[in-house]
PADOTI-268653 format. One line per field, with one value per residue: residue in three letters; residue number from 1; x, z, y of N, C-alpha, C, O in turn. Coordinates in steps of 0.1 Angstrom, whole numbers. Layout:
BEGIN
zase <- (ALA/...)
seba <- (NUM/...)
n.u <- (X/...)
n.w <- (Z/...)
n.v <- (Y/...)
ca.u <- (X/...)
ca.w <- (Z/...)
ca.v <- (Y/...)
c.u <- (X/...)
c.w <- (Z/...)
c.v <- (Y/...)
o.u <- (X/...)
o.w <- (Z/...)
o.v <- (Y/...)
This chain:
BEGIN
zase <- (MET/PRO/ARG/LEU/ALA/ALA/ASN/LEU/THR/MET/LEU/PHE/ASN/GLU/VAL/PRO/PHE/LEU/ASP/ARG/PHE/GLU/ALA/ALA/ALA/LYS/ALA/GLY/PHE/ASN/ALA/VAL/GLU/PHE/LEU/PHE/PRO/TYR/GLU/TYR/LYS/PRO/ALA/GLU/LEU/ARG/ALA/ARG/LEU/ASP/GLY/ASN/GLY/LEU/LYS/LEU/VAL/LEU/HIS/ASN/LEU/PRO/PRO/GLY/ASP/TRP/ALA/ARG/GLY/GLU/ARG/GLY/ILE/GLY/CYS/HIS/PRO/ASP/ARG/VAL/GLY/GLU/PHE/ARG/ASP/GLY/VAL/GLY/ARG/ALA/LEU/GLU/TYR/ALA/ALA/ALA/LEU/GLY/VAL/PRO/GLN/LEU/ASN/CYS/LEU/ALA/GLY/ILE/ALA/PRO/LYS/ASP/VAL/ALA/ALA/GLU/ARG/LEU/ARG/ALA/THR/PHE/VAL/ASP/ASN/LEU/ARG/TYR/ALA/ALA/GLU/ARG/LEU/LYS/ALA/ALA/GLY/LEU/LYS/LEU/LEU/ILE/GLU/PRO/ILE/ASN/THR/PHE/ASP/ILE/PRO/GLY/PHE/TYR/LEU/ASN/ARG/THR/ALA/GLN/ALA/LEU/ASP/LEU/ILE/ALA/GLU/VAL/ALA/SER/ASP/ASN/LEU/TYR/VAL/GLN/TYR/ASP/ILE/TYR/HIS/ALA/GLN/ARG/MET/GLU/GLY/GLU/LEU/ALA/ASN/THR/ILE/LYS/ALA/ASN/LEU/GLY/LYS/ILE/ALA/HIS/MET/GLN/LEU/ALA/ASP/ASN/PRO/GLY/ARG/ASN/GLU/PRO/GLY/THR/GLY/GLU/ILE/ASN/TYR/ARG/PHE/LEU/PHE/GLY/TRP/LEU/ASP/ALA/ILE/GLY/TYR/ASP/GLY/TRP/ILE/GLY/CYS/GLU/TYR/LYS/PRO/LYS/THR/THR/THR/GLU/ALA/GLY/LEU/GLY/TRP/ARG/ALA/ALA/HIS/GLY/LEU)
seba <- (1/2/3/4/5/6/7/8/9/10/11/12/13/14/15/16/17/18/19/20/21/22/23/24/25/26/27/28/29/30/31/32/33/34/35/36/37/38/39/40/41/42/43/44/45/46/47/48/49/50/51/52/53/54/55/56/57/58/59/60/61/62/63/64/65/66/67/68/69/70/71/72/73/74/75/76/77/78/79/80/81/82/83/84/85/86/87/88/89/90/91/92/93/94/95/96/97/98/99/100/101/102/103/104/105/106/107/108/109/110/111/112/113/114/115/116/117/118/119/120/121/122/123/124/125/126/127/128/129/130/131/132/133/134/135/136/137/138/139/140/141/142/143/144/145/146/147/148/149/150/151/152/153/154/155/156/157/158/159/160/161/162/163/164/165/166/167/168/169/170/171/172/173/174/175/176/177/178/179/180/181/182/183/184/185/186/187/188/189/190/191/192/193/194/195/196/197/198/199/200/201/202/203/204/205/206/207/208/209/210/211/212/213/214/215/216/217/218/219/220/221/222/223/224/225/226/227/228/229/230/231/232/233/234/235/236/237/238/239/240/241/242/243/244/245/246/247/248/249/250/251/252/253/254/255/256/257/258/259)
n.u <- (-54/-51/-22/-21/-6/-2/1/20/25/2/-20/-36/-30/-40/-26/7/36/53/36/19/25/17/-10/-16/-11/-30/-52/-52/-33/-4/18/37/43/61/68/94/122/140/141/142/159/173/172/152/129/130/125/98/87/93/82/55/50/54/61/83/77/84/102/112/140/161/145/155/148/121/103/104/92/104/104/119/151/161/162/177/203/223/225/236/257/246/224/236/249/226/216/234/228/201/205/217/197/179/192/191/164/153/139/128/129/133/121/126/122/116/114/105/108/135/134/143/162/175/155/168/190/179/168/191/205/187/187/214/216/197/209/232/220/205/225/239/218/212/236/232/210/185/155/152/128/108/84/56/39/10/5/-14/-16/11/24/45/60/86/83/56/39/31/42/64/79/86/100/123/133/141/161/180/187/190/186/175/156/124/88/69/36/12/-22/-40/-26/-21/-47/-55/-37/-38/-56/-71/-64/-65/-56/-32/-17/-17/-3/22/31/54/72/63/68/56/26/3/-26/-55/-86/-104/-122/-104/-86/-92/-103/-107/-138/-150/-149/-145/-131/-132/-126/-133/-135/-108/-92/-99/-90/-63/-56/-63/-45/-22/-7/17/28/30/4/3/-16/-21/-38/-59/-77/-112/-126/-118/-90/-97/-125/-128/-119/-136/-138/-122/-134/-157/-148/-142/-118)
n.w <- (-51/-36/-17/14/33/65/70/94/102/96/104/133/151/174/195/210/188/188/198/178/161/173/173/146/138/153/141/118/98/81/73/73/68/70/74/84/101/118/144/162/177/156/165/184/167/151/170/175/151/147/170/165/143/118/85/73/47/34/38/40/26/46/52/53/73/87/107/104/80/57/30/19/2/-22/-46/-40/-46/-29/-9/-13/-2/23/15/4/27/41/25/32/59/58/46/66/85/69/65/90/95/75/52/18/0/-6/-4/-21/-14/-34/-27/-18/-43/-43/-41/-67/-80/-109/-132/-147/-131/-108/-118/-127/-103/-89/-106/-105/-78/-77/-93/-78/-54/-64/-73/-49/-34/-50/-48/-23/-25/-26/-38/-53/-50/-64/-57/-70/-58/-49/-56/-43/-16/-9/-17/-44/-45/-60/-77/-93/-111/-129/-155/-154/-134/-148/-169/-156/-146/-169/-177/-156/-161/-148/-138/-114/-104/-96/-97/-70/-67/-57/-53/-44/-46/-73/-84/-77/-92/-119/-126/-146/-137/-139/-165/-166/-146/-157/-181/-172/-156/-152/-142/-117/-84/-60/-43/-29/-10/-6/-2/-21/-20/10/18/32/43/18/0/10/-7/-41/-56/-72/-56/-54/-81/-89/-73/-83/-109/-106/-98/-122/-141/-131/-109/-84/-62/-29/-13/3/31/33/46/62/89/91/114/139/136/140/138/112/97/84/57/44/43/31/5/-3/8)
n.v <- (-6/27/35/49/74/89/123/136/162/176/160/146/166/173/162/160/161/137/118/114/94/69/75/76/49/36/45/31/35/25/38/69/104/135/170/179/165/176/188/168/140/115/88/89/94/71/51/57/51/24/13/15/1/14/28/53/74/98/129/164/182/204/236/262/291/283/292/319/323/314/291/270/269/264/279/301/322/331/312/288/273/267/253/230/220/213/192/172/169/161/136/122/119/105/81/70/68/54/63/65/86/121/154/184/217/245/271/306/330/351/387/410/395/382/363/343/338/327/304/290/287/270/247/239/233/212/193/187/177/156/138/133/120/99/83/75/59/70/87/120/146/172/197/213/242/259/294/309/301/302/329/339/316/297/274/263/249/219/215/233/220/197/207/217/193/181/198/195/169/144/111/107/124/136/142/155/152/172/170/189/214/213/214/240/255/246/226/199/173/144/137/150/136/110/114/120/100/84/101/109/104/104/113/137/147/167/184/210/240/250/231/208/174/148/148/170/191/203/185/154/128/101/93/99/81/56/61/63/37/24/34/25/37/33/44/61/80/109/120/150/171/196/188/192/194/176/153/126/127/132/111/93/97/79/53/61/66/41/31)
ca.u <- (-59/-41/-15/-22/3/-7/10/19/26/-11/-30/-34/-23/-46/-17/21/41/58/25/11/29/8/-24/-17/-12/-43/-63/-52/-23/9/29/36/52/60/76/108/125/153/141/142/170/169/169/139/119/131/118/84/83/94/73/42/50/51/71/83/78/88/103/118/153/159/139/159/142/107/96/104/85/111/97/129/161/166/164/183/217/232/223/240/264/236/216/244/250/213/215/241/220/189/209/220/184/173/198/186/149/149/130/133/129/133/115/133/113/123/114/99/118/140/131/155/172/170/149/179/199/171/167/204/208/179/191/226/213/191/220/240/212/201/237/241/208/214/246/227/199/172/150/149/116/104/69/49/31/2/9/-24/-12/24/27/59/68/92/79/41/32/37/50/76/87/91/111/135/138/147/174/189/191/193/176/171/148/110/78/59/24/2/-34/-46/-19/-23/-61/-56/-29/-39/-67/-67/-57/-64/-48/-18/-11/-15/7/35/31/67/81/56/72/49/15/-4/-40/-64/-97/-104/-114/-102/-75/-97/-102/-115/-152/-154/-148/-148/-123/-138/-116/-137/-130/-93/-86/-101/-82/-49/-55/-65/-33/-10/2/19/35/23/-3/3/-28/-16/-49/-63/-89/-122/-128/-106/-85/-105/-139/-128/-113/-146/-137/-115/-145/-167/-142/-138/-104)
ca.w <- (-41/-32/-4/21/45/73/72/109/104/95/111/147/157/188/204/207/176/190/201/166/155/178/169/132/138/159/131/106/88/82/68/76/63/77/67/88/113/123/158/170/174/147/173/190/157/147/180/174/139/149/181/161/130/107/76/69/32/29/45/32/29/54/44/58/86/85/116/99/68/46/25/11/-2/-34/-57/-35/-51/-17/2/-19/8/33/8/3/41/44/19/40/72/54/43/79/90/60/68/103/95/64/43/5/-9/1/-12/-21/-16/-42/-19/-24/-51/-37/-50/-73/-85/-123/-134/-152/-120/-99/-124/-128/-90/-86/-114/-100/-65/-79/-98/-66/-45/-71/-73/-35/-30/-58/-42/-10/-28/-24/-48/-50/-55/-63/-56/-73/-47/-54/-52/-34/-3/-7/-28/-48/-45/-73/-85/-90/-121/-133/-167/-149/-128/-158/-177/-147/-145/-182/-177/-147/-168/-139/-137/-100/-100/-98/-93/-60/-73/-47/-60/-40/-52/-88/-87/-76/-102/-132/-129/-155/-128/-143/-177/-162/-139/-166/-191/-166/-145/-151/-134/-105/-75/-47/-44/-17/-12/2/-11/-24/-12/24/21/41/39/6/2/16/-17/-55/-62/-72/-52/-57/-95/-90/-67/-93/-120/-102/-99/-136/-148/-125/-100/-73/-51/-18/-13/16/35/38/47/74/93/92/129/145/127/142/133/97/90/77/43/37/41/21/-8/-6/12)
ca.v <- (4/36/34/61/77/100/134/139/176/181/152/142/177/174/156/163/154/124/109/112/81/60/78/72/35/32/49/22/38/18/46/83/114/148/180/180/157/181/192/156/131/104/76/92/92/57/44/59/44/9/9/15/-6/24/31/67/74/111/142/174/188/216/247/276/295/281/300/333/324/308/279/264/278/258/288/313/322/334/302/275/265/263/242/217/214/207/179/163/167/153/122/116/115/95/68/66/66/44/70/62/97/134/165/197/229/255/284/318/336/364/398/417/385/379/349/334/334/319/291/284/282/258/236/235/227/199/184/183/169/143/130/128/111/86/76/69/50/77/96/134/151/186/199/226/246/270/308/315/298/307/339/341/304/297/263/263/242/206/217/239/210/187/214/217/180/179/206/189/157/134/100/106/136/132/152/152/158/174/172/202/225/212/218/254/262/242/216/188/164/130/136/154/125/99/118/122/90/79/111/112/94/106/122/142/150/175/189/224/249/248/221/198/160/144/148/183/202/202/174/141/118/87/90/99/69/46/64/60/23/20/37/18/44/24/51/65/92/115/127/163/180/202/183/202/195/169/142/114/129/133/99/85/98/67/43/67/65/27/28)
c.u <- (-48/-35/-14/-12/-2/4/9/21/11/-21/-26/-28/-30/-36/-2/27/45/47/16/14/19/-6/-26/-19/-25/-55/-62/-42/-10/21/26/46/51/69/91/110/135/153/141/154/165/165/155/127/119/124/103/79/82/84/59/40/47/64/71/86/83/91/111/132/151/155/144/152/127/99/95/98/92/105/106/139/167/170/172/198/227/231/228/248/255/228/224/247/237/210/222/234/208/193/212/207/178/179/193/172/144/139/136/134/128/128/123/124/121/124/107/110/122/137/145/166/166/165/159/187/192/171/180/208/200/184/204/224/207/200/228/233/209/213/239/231/209/225/242/215/186/168/149/137/115/89/65/39/23/6/-2/-20/2/28/42/67/73/87/64/33/39/46/64/85/94/102/124/141/146/161/184/195/197/182/171/163/133/101/71/47/14/-11/-41/-39/-21/-37/-62/-48/-33/-51/-62/-59/-54/-54/-33/-10/-8/-3/21/38/45/76/74/60/64/37/10/-18/-46/-75/-96/-118/-113/-91/-79/-97/-111/-130/-158/-154/-151/-141/-130/-128/-120/-133/-115/-87/-88/-92/-67/-47/-55/-52/-20/-1/4/27/25/15/-4/-9/-24/-28/-51/-76/-100/-126/-116/-102/-94/-119/-139/-124/-123/-145/-130/-126/-154/-162/-137/-124/-103)
c.w <- (-37/-18/3/33/52/74/86/112/104/103/125/155/170/199/201/196/178/193/189/159/160/174/154/131/143/149/118/96/91/77/72/68/72/71/71/101/122/138/167/167/165/155/179/180/153/157/179/161/142/160/176/147/118/98/73/54/26/40/36/35/38/46/46/71/84/94/112/85/56/43/16/6/-15/-45/-53/-38/-39/-6/-3/-9/19/27/8/17/45/37/27/53/69/52/56/85/82/63/81/103/84/54/29/-4/0/-9/-10/-24/-23/-34/-26/-31/-45/-47/-55/-77/-99/-124/-138/-141/-110/-105/-124/-114/-86/-94/-109/-87/-67/-84/-87/-58/-51/-71/-59/-31/-38/-52/-30/-13/-26/-36/-43/-57/-55/-64/-60/-63/-52/-48/-45/-20/1/-18/-31/-48/-59/-82/-83/-101/-125/-145/-163/-143/-138/-166/-169/-147/-158/-183/-168/-153/-159/-139/-123/-95/-105/-93/-80/-64/-62/-54/-56/-46/-67/-92/-86/-87/-116/-135/-138/-148/-134/-155/-175/-155/-148/-176/-185/-155/-142/-143/-121/-95/-62/-50/-30/-20/-2/-8/-12/-26/3/28/32/36/26/9/7/5/-31/-62/-61/-69/-55/-72/-95/-84/-77/-105/-118/-103/-114/-144/-142/-116/-87/-61/-39/-20/1/19/41/38/61/79/96/106/136/135/128/136/118/90/83/62/36/34/30/7/-11/-2/26)
c.v <- (13/33/47/63/89/111/139/154/182/173/149/154/181/169/160/155/140/113/107/99/70/62/74/57/30/35/41/25/30/25/61/91/126/158/179/172/164/186/181/148/119/92/77/89/78/48/45/51/29/5/8/8/3/25/46/67/88/121/151/177/200/228/261/278/294/290/315/334/319/294/272/274/273/268/301/313/324/324/289/267/259/251/229/211/207/194/168/159/158/138/115/111/104/81/62/62/57/50/68/74/110/144/177/208/240/268/295/325/349/375/404/407/381/364/339/329/325/305/283/279/270/246/231/227/213/189/178/173/156/133/124/118/98/77/69/60/56/85/110/138/166/187/212/229/259/284/315/313/303/317/340/328/301/286/261/255/229/208/223/229/201/194/215/204/177/186/200/176/147/123/98/118/134/144/146/159/159/178/185/213/225/217/233/261/259/233/205/177/151/129/140/143/114/102/118/111/85/88/115/101/94/115/126/146/160/180/204/229/244/239/211/184/158/143/161/194/197/190/161/130/104/84/90/87/58/48/60/45/18/23/32/26/35/30/54/78/97/123/140/173/186/196/194/205/189/158/130/115/129/121/90/87/86/56/48/66/51/23/23)
o.u <- (-37/-42/-8/-10/-6/16/-1/19/9/-31/-14/-21/-27/-38/0/22/42/49/7/5/14/-14/-37/-27/-31/-65/-70/-41/-7/32/15/55/42/78/99/102/139/164/141/160/154/156/148/117/108/117/96/68/72/78/50/29/40/75/60/96/86/84/115/137/140/160/138/150/120/88/85/99/86/101/102/136/178/179/173/206/238/237/224/245/257/225/218/247/237/204/217/233/205/186/210/206/172/172/192/167/133/132/148/140/122/131/127/118/132/135/104/121/114/138/155/177/155/170/159/192/197/173/181/214/206/184/206/231/210/200/231/238/209/211/242/235/207/223/247/209/176/177/147/134/122/83/68/31/29/10/-1/-21/4/34/50/79/66/85/60/21/51/57/74/97/105/111/134/153/157/170/196/206/207/170/164/164/131/105/67/46/8/-12/-46/-46/-23/-39/-68/-52/-32/-55/-50/-49/-43/-46/-24/1/3/5/31/46/49/87/80/55/64/38/13/-21/-41/-73/-89/-126/-120/-87/-71/-91/-120/-134/-170/-159/-159/-145/-134/-123/-112/-128/-109/-77/-78/-87/-61/-36/-47/-48/-10/10/-6/32/14/19/-10/-14/-23/-27/-46/-86/-97/-129/-106/-110/-99/-124/-150/-124/-119/-151/-133/-126/-159/-169/-130/-118/-92)
o.w <- (-34/-9/-3/40/46/77/90/123/112/109/129/165/177/210/189/193/170/192/189/151/152/171/151/123/137/149/109/85/103/77/73/63/79/62/62/110/133/144/180/156/167/151/181/183/150/153/181/162/139/158/183/141/109/102/71/49/14/50/26/47/39/35/41/79/81/90/115/79/45/52/5/5/-19/-53/-60/-33/-40/4/3/-8/23/34/12/18/51/43/29/57/77/56/57/90/87/63/82/110/85/47/27/-15/11/-21/1/-35/-18/-35/-38/-26/-43/-59/-49/-78/-100/-117/-134/-140/-105/-98/-121/-113/-81/-88/-108/-84/-60/-81/-86/-54/-44/-69/-58/-25/-32/-52/-26/-3/-24/-44/-32/-69/-46/-71/-54/-58/-59/-36/-42/-11/12/-28/-22/-51/-69/-94/-72/-99/-124/-145/-169/-145/-137/-170/-174/-148/-158/-188/-171/-150/-161/-141/-120/-83/-116/-86/-80/-63/-57/-61/-65/-52/-73/-102/-95/-91/-125/-147/-138/-153/-135/-155/-180/-158/-148/-178/-192/-146/-131/-138/-114/-96/-54/-58/-20/-32/10/-20/-5/-33/7/39/40/25/23/20/8/8/-33/-73/-50/-78/-57/-74/-102/-90/-79/-111/-126/-107/-117/-153/-148/-114/-81/-52/-39/-29/10/11/54/31/71/72/102/110/138/126/118/130/112/78/76/55/24/23/22/-3/-20/-8/31)
o.v <- (9/29/57/53/99/108/145/158/192/179/150/151/191/172/164/144/131/101/98/94/62/53/69/52/21/28/43/19/27/20/65/86/127/154/177/172/159/187/182/149/114/85/67/83/72/39/35/45/22/-6/2/9/-1/24/52/62/88/122/147/174/206/230/270/269/304/296/322/345/319/287/267/286/278/265/310/305/320/326/278/255/248/242/219/199/197/185/157/148/149/129/103/100/94/71/50/52/53/43/69/73/110/144/181/209/244/274/294/327/358/374/402/411/377/355/327/317/315/295/271/268/260/235/218/217/204/177/166/163/145/121/112/108/87/65/58/54/49/89/113/135/172/180/222/220/267/285/327/322/308/313/340/328/303/288/257/255/228/202/220/229/197/187/213/202/170/181/199/173/140/127/88/121/131/153/134/172/149/188/192/222/236/224/239/272/267/232/202/173/146/120/135/140/108/94/116/113/83/84/123/89/84/124/119/150/160/181/211/222/235/239/207/182/166/138/162/205/188/186/157/124/95/73/81/82/50/39/55/40/10/15/33/22/30/24/49/86/91/131/141/183/180/199/204/216/196/154/125/106/125/121/81/79/83/51/41/67/49/14/20)
């Protein structure tokens, strides 16, 4: 049976962020993920995790200036120093929070920068981060994101992620496979997951269109959950969707899908 983690950036947003840990536990989740921990003190977050019996399974490296529209700086040639400082900061939080893996957002490709330079920058940054995380016992992930929601995002297809992983040539770099983003960019979900199962360390879900909970759109999640069991996927699946009404009202999808 798939192991589900509540994405606290997206779910339970009817309450303040620090109260979402308790809400997730009361709703039956035993694991959570979120985009970023950096505006809170590590001890504050750890207390919320421990106090509610929750495991943190994922957060991201620092993304640059999120409030101003930046969505990662991994491919930005003029931000390498900032990127490497961010790896160090993320590792400090990871050690305090017990998270086993971190996701690196590639970012929106800067204009007027040659494709070769963008790729070389991202590859070098991934090599650096993968080595630092491996020394700390953590996995590094990269996530293809659809260019309808984030126009210009550098990494947007599974094949591209796998090609980058091959060039980085680290045994500590994996794919974070977001079913919603993959459906929008390429489809062929079941066979893509099966073919690349060894390089997929984490998954996320939402339905399409609308990025709402499973059962609201075109993706056959009942089939996919059974498929993941059949092929032996044993990682977490982060519930990173926008509740169609409220989080609580929409949680019936789990029982409807046999979870």
